[in-house]
C-alpha positions in Angstrom: 81.5 90.5 85.8 81.0 87.7 83.1 78.3 89.3 81.1 80.6 92.7 81.2 83.3 90.4 79.8 81.6 88.6 77.8 80.3 91.8 76.0 83.5 93.1 75.2 84.2 89.7 73.5 84.1 89.1 69.7 82.1 86.1 68.6 84.7 84.6 67.5 86.3 84.4 71.0 83.2 84.4 73.0 82.9 80.5 73.9 87.0 80.8 75.0 85.9 83.9 77.1 83.1 82.1 78.5 84.8 79.0 79.6 87.8 81.0 80.9 85.5 83.3 83.2 83.4 80.2 83.7 86.2 78.0 84.9 87.3 80.8 87.1 84.0 81.3 89.0 84.2 77.4 89.6 87.6 77.4 91.2 86.6 80.0 93.5 83.4 78.2 94.4 85.4 75.4 95.6 85.2 73.0 92.4 81.7 71.9 93.6 78.7 71.4 91.1 77.3 74.7 89.2 73.4 74.9 89.2 71.7 76.0 86.3 68.0 77.2 86.5 66.4 75.9 83.1 62.8 77.3 82.3 63.1 76.5 78.3 63.3 80.1 77.5 65.7 81.7 75.0 68.2 83.1 77.6 68.2 79.9 79.8 68.8 77.8 76.9 71.4 79.5 75.4 73.3 79.6 78.5 72.9 75.7 79.0 74.0 75.7 75.3 76.9 77.6 76.3 77.6 75.6 78.9 77.7 72.7 77.4 80.4 73.9 75.2 82.5 74.6 77.8 85.6 72.5 79.6 83.9 72.3 82.7 81.1 70.1 81.2 83.4 67.4 80.8 84.2 67.4 84.1 80.5 67.0 84.8 80.4 70.5 87.0 76.7 71.1 86.2 73.7 70.3 87.5 70.5 71.5 85.6 67.3 72.2 87.2 63.9 72.4 85.3 60.8 73.5 87.6 57.0 73.2 86.3 55.2 75.6 88.1 52.3 74.3 86.5 50.9 77.7 85.7 49.6 76.7 82.2 48.0 73.9 80.3 51.1 71.8 78.7 53.6 73.0 81.2 54.5 69.4 82.3 55.2 68.6 78.3 57.0 71.3 77.8 59.1 70.4 81.2 59.7 67.0 79.8 60.8 68.7 76.4 63.4 71.1 78.1 64.8 68.3 80.4 65.3 66.1 77.2 67.1 68.7 75.4 69.3 69.3 78.5 70.1 65.7 78.4 71.1 65.9 74.4 73.5 68.5 75.8 75.4 66.5 78.1 74.3 68.7 81.1 
């Protein structure tokens, strides 16, 4: 539902549409915190960036989860860098 609505949006209205749809989801969920699973990849970092610009960010409606599966050398450092960026975004 959210992705379909965003797909129909013009770039200038993207953030407004994202915020409206995400706020509706938040209201329907009981106004608890929404979890964001952030891997550090392009898709999840784009989602984190959009969420950081949402009016919900000011309400501290998000909690970000970063998981290091230790599948490759350096993954712990990558997870630390992602966590730092998430903090910089205010999530």
